N, C-alpha and C positions, 0 to 999 in steps of 0.2 A: 504494500500500500504506500502510495507516494505522499499521503497526507496523514498526519497524526493530530491528536488533540493538542499536542505541544505546538505544532505548526499553527493551528487555528488560534491559539491563545497568545502567540509570541508578540504580535504587533500590539495587541490590546495591553500587554504589560508595559510596553515601552512608549506607547503613544495614546494615552487616553483621549477621548473625544474632546476637542476644544470647542469653545463657543463659536458661533458662526462668524467667519471672517477673521478669526484670530490666527496668530502664527502657531505652527506646530513643529516639533522636532522631526526632521526627516526620518522616514523608515527606510532602512536599507533593503532595496529590492534587487536581488541578484540579477545582473544582465544575462540574457540568454543568447544563444547563437542563432536561433531560428524560432519563429512562431508561425503556425499554420492555423488559420481561422476558416472553418468550413461552415457556410450558412446552410443549416439543415432545413430550416423553414423561414420564409419571408412572405411578405404580402404579394409578391409577384414571382412568376416563373416565366422567363423568356428564353426559349430554346435557340433563338437566333443571335443572342449576344456573342460577340467575338471575344476570344481569350486575349490575353496580353501578357507582358512580362510579369511573372509571379502570380498570374490569375488564370485559373482553370474554370471552365464553365460546365455546369450540368447540361446534358443533352437530351433531346427527345428520346433517344434510345436507352436512357437510364432504366426504364421499366418497360416490360412487354406483357401482353395478355392475349389469350386466344380471341380471334375475331374472324369468324368464317366468311364474312362478307368481303374480306380482302383475299386476293389470289393466293398469298402465302399463308393465310390463316392467322396472321399476327397483327395486333395493333400496338402502336408505340404509346407509352403512357407518360413519358417525361417525368416531371417531379411535381409534387403537390405545392400549392401556395394557398395561404389563408391569412386572415387577419391575426397574425401572431409572429413570434420570433423565437428562433432557437439556433444556437451555434455550437460547434465542436471546436475546442481550443486545444492545440497541441504545442507544447514548448519543448525545445531540445537544447541541451547544454552538453557539449562534448559527446559522451556516449549515452547520456541519460535522456530519456524521452517520457513525458507524462502528459495526460489528457484529462480535461474536464468537459462537462456539458454546461453551457451557460443558457439558462431558460429552456423551456420545453414546448413552446408554441401553445396553441389553443385547444386542439382536439386530442383525444387520447391516442390516436394512431398516426397522425400525419408525420411527426418527427421520426417515429420508428419506421414507417413505410419508406420515407425518403432515405433514411440511413441504410436500410436494406438495399435499396436501388443504387446507392453510392458505394456499397461495400464497406460500410462503417461497422466496426466491431465494438459494441458497447461494453464488452467484457474488459476492455483496456481502460475504461473510464475510472479515474481515481476519486472523483467527487462531482457533485452537481452544485451549481450556484444559481440562486434565483435573484433576478434583479429587483423584483418586488412581487406583491401578492396578487396582482391583477390576473384574471383567468386566462388571458391570451398569452401569458408567459409561463404558466404552470400546468396547463391542461394535459400535457403529455407525460406527467410523472407516472401515472398508472401504467402506460404502455412501456415506459423505460423499466419500471420495476419488473414487469412480466418478462422483458428481454433478458434482464440480468439474473433472474431466478432468485434463489434464497440468499445470496450473498448480501451483506450489509453495505449500504451506500451512503457515505457522508453527504448531507444536504445542508449547505450554508444558506441561512435565511435570516432576515431581520425579524425581530420579535413582533413587529407590527404587520407582518405579511399575513397574519391571521385575521386582520380587520375586515369586518363586513362592510361592503360598500355598494353604492348604487349610483345610477344616473337618473336625475329627475328633470324631465323636459315638459314643456306645455302639453298636457293631455296624455303623457305616457311616463312610465317608470320602468327601469331595468335594474333589478337587483342582481349583482354579480354572484357567480358561484364563489364560495368562500373555502379556502383551504382548511383541512382538518388535521390537526396534530395526530390524533389517534389513528386515523386511517393511514397516514403516511408512515407512521411507526410500524403499523401492522403489515405494510407492504415492503418493509425492509430498509427504510431510510433511517439513518442516524442523524437526528436533528441537531445542528450546531447553530444556535441563535446568537447573532452578533450585531450589536449596534456600532461597534468600533471597528477600525481596520483589522483585517486578518490576512496573514501570510499563509499561502498554501504551496504545495509542490516543492517542499524544501526551500522556501523563501524565494521562489521564482515567479510567483503569481500573487497579486494583491487584490483583495476584495475591499473596496473603499469603505464599507459601512456607510453611515449617514454622511451626506455631502453638505459641506458648508454652502450656504446660499449668499453670495456676495455681490452678484451683478444687480443693477437697478432694474433691468428690463425682464428678467426671468422670474415671473411672479407665481407660477404654478397653475393649477387647474381652476377653471371657472366654477361658480356656485352650483352648477348642475351636478358636480361631482361631490358626493356626500359619504360620510362614514358614520356608522352606528357606534356611539360611545357608551352603550350599555343602558342609556336612558332615552336618548333621542338621536335623530339624524342631524349631523352638523356638516357644514361646508368643510371639505377636506382639500385644501389647496395644495398642501405641501407634499402629499404622498411620501411621508418621511422615510418609509422603508426603501425608497429608491436608492440603488447602489450599482456600482459599475465594477468591471474587472480590468486590471491594468497589468501589462507586461513590459519590461524594459529590454528592448533589443539593443545589444551592444553596438555602440557607435552610431545609432540612428534615433534613439529616443523612445518615447512611450507609445505603446499600442493600447488604446482605450476602447473597450466594448461597452455599449449601453444597451439596455433593454428598450425602454421608452424614453429615457432621458427626462423624467419628470422633474428632477432637480435642476434641469437646464443644462444643455450640453456644454455651454461655456463654463458654468459653475463646475461641472463634473471634471472637465479637463484641467481647469485651474486648481481644483482640489487635489487631483492626482499629482499635479506638479508640486504642490506644496507638501504633500505627504512624502513624496519620493526624493525631492530635491532635484529632479530632472526637469529641465525647462524646454525640452525639444519634443515636439509631437510627431511621431512617425506615422501613425494611422488612427483614425477614428471611425468605428464601424458600429452600426446598429440604428435604433430608432432615435430620432431627434425631436419628436413631438412638436412639430411646427405646422400641423394641419388644422384647418378650420378658422373661423373668424376670431376666436379667442387668442390664437397664437400667430396667425399670419402677420399681424402688426409688428412682431419682434423679429421678423426675418432679416430686415436690414441690419439691425444691431448685431444679430448672430453672425451674419456674413462678415461684418467688419472685424469681429473678434476672431473668427476662425481664419480669416485671411492673414491677420497679424501673427497667428500661430504657425502658419506655413506648413501644414501637414503634407507628407509625401503621398498619402492615400486617404481619401475621404469617401466612405461608402454609407450614405444615408439610406436607411431602409424603413420597413414597417410603418410607423406612424408619422414619418417626416412630412408627407403631403406633396402633392404635385407642384404647387406653387414654389415651395421651398426647394424641391429637387431642381426645377428649372433655374432658379436663382443661384443655387450653389454650383450647378454645372456651368453657368455663364461666368460667375465670378472666379471660380477655381477650376478651370478646365483641365489643368495638368494633374490635379489631384482627384477630382471627382470621378467615380466609377459607378455605373448603374448596378444596383444590387439585384439578386435573383436567387431563388432557392437552388441549392446545389453548387454555388460558386465557392471555390477554394482560393484563399489569398495566402501567399507565402511571403513572409518578410524575414530577410536574412541579415545578419550582422554586417556592418560596413568593413 
C-alpha cells in the first residue's frame, strides 16, 4: 500500500489550517519525474479530437458491442460522458509508481465502464480522493468498490462531504443524493476525514483540504444552493468541503486537479502555491465552475489571473461552461486543450 495513516496525518501535524488569507509554513511536496492524468469521465466525449505532445485521446473504438445491422456485426461505443468528473492520477519517481482515483463521476457504472474500455486496472489504485460531496463527483464509488472486491480502500474526504444539500429554483426543488458513512464503510472504504492538508503516496501527492478564499471576485454558489444544518435549509455559498489534488513535477511546477472548483480556481491555485512554496503552475485540469449567469461575470477576472500564472497546460472541463471555454481558448491558446472522456495527459520533469 502506497499510503498509510502516517502519510495522511503528516501534513496536518506540520501545517494546521490557517485563517483565510493568512501565511502558512510551506509543506514539502516531493517532486516527481512524471504525472499521468487520465480523464475517466467528463461532460463530453469527442472521438475526433486530435492527440498532441503528451496527450492521448480516447477513440470511438475504445468499446464495441454486437450490432447485427452492421455488415461486420459490431458497433463502436467510444466512451461515456455525463455531467460528472473522474480522473486517474499516476505519479512516478525513479522506479516507484503509484495511482489514485480523484472523484468518481455521477452514475454508479460510467467510470468503471470507461476504465474497462481504456484498460485501466483499479487493483493498482492506492486511494480515492473526493473533491467534495456533490453527487456528480461521488456516484461511482459503489461501482469502484465492486471492481476492487473485498480489499480495503482508503477514501480521503472532508468531514462536510456528508452534508445534505439541494437546489431551490422558482417552482422546483432538487434534493441531492447524500453520501452515507455507513454504506461506504460496508463497501470496503476506509474513511480518512481531513479538513487540513494531507500528504499521500509517500509525500508525492497533496490533498489541499479546505482552501483559503482570498480573491475578491470568487464568491461561491448563489442562494439557490442550500445545505441542511440539522434544523433548516440555509444558503451554502462556500461548499467548504471543496478540495483539490496537487503534484509537483520536477523543474516544471505544480499540477493542480479540481473537481468543480467551488472554492474558485484562482483561490485553489494560489492556495496550492502557498502550501507548497512552489510558484510555477505546470497544469490545471478539471472543473472551473464558470457556467451560468451567477459565474459568467467573473470570467474576465479569472482569465486575467490565470494568464498571469502562465500554465503550460490548461484543461477546463465538467462545469466550466461554454462561454468560459471559448474565452480561455482565445486568451490562452498555447495552453488550452479541449477536455474529453478518455484523454490521457502526460507531464514529465524538465
